[in-house]
N, C-alpha and C positions, 0 to 999 in steps of 0.2 A: 780230474782234468784228462788224464791218460785214458780212462775208460771211455769218456765221451768221444775221444779221437778214434778210438778203436771201433766203437759202435758206429760212429758216423762213417767211417771207411767201409765197414761191412755193408751198411745200407747202400752206399754208392756202388760197390761191387755187385751186390745182389740185384740192384736195379738195372744195371748195365747187362748183366748176365741174363736176367729174365726177358728183357726186351730183345736181346739177340736170339734167344731160344724161340720166342714167339714168332719172330719173323722167319726164322729158318723152318719152322714146323708148318708154315703155310703152303709150302711147296711152290711149284711153278704153275702159272696160269696156262691152261690148255689152250691151243689155238682154236679159233672158231670161225665159222663161215655162216653169214646171214644173207639171205637173198631177199631184196627189197623190190617189190613191183612198183614201177613208176609208169605214169601215163606217157604215151608216145609224145615225143618232142619236149619232155620235161628235162630241166637242166639242174645239176647241183651247183649252187652258188657258193657253198663253203662247208668245211667240216671243222668242228671245234671240239677239243676235249676239255672237260672241266671236272676235276675230282675223278670219279669213277664212271662218268658219263660221256657219251659222244652225242654231239648235236650236229645234225646234218640239215642244211637249209636246202629246200627244193623249191625250184621255180617252174610250175607247170606252164605249158605253152598257152593254154587258155584258162586262167584261174588266178588265184591269189596264192602267194608264197606261203609255205609252211615249214615247220621245223620238226624233224623226227628225232626222238631222244632214245638212245640205246644204252644199255649197261655195257660199259667197256670191257669187263671181265668175262661176261657170258655171251655177249652179242645179242641178247634178247631185247626186243623193242619194249620200252618202258612207257612211252607215251607219245603224243603228237600235239604241237602247238599250231592251231589254225587261226589265221587272221582273216577278219571280215572287213571289207571296205565300207566306209560310212557314206 
């Protein structure tokens, strides 16, 4: 019984230590700047973060709203959601 307690305690300490080391070895995220070209008169309706992504809703002056998707860590554009009226 004593051996099981020691082994269990070792597993808990090892797990905590390995997770702490993994997070500290990632370093800090570098600041980034991304320039997004918008049509004249376009408005930003909102910015939302989810996970490691940024979602930016754009409402063009003459057109249909769309959502730009960016990687929050690098600032690179991942994709775009376009909506078509019916």
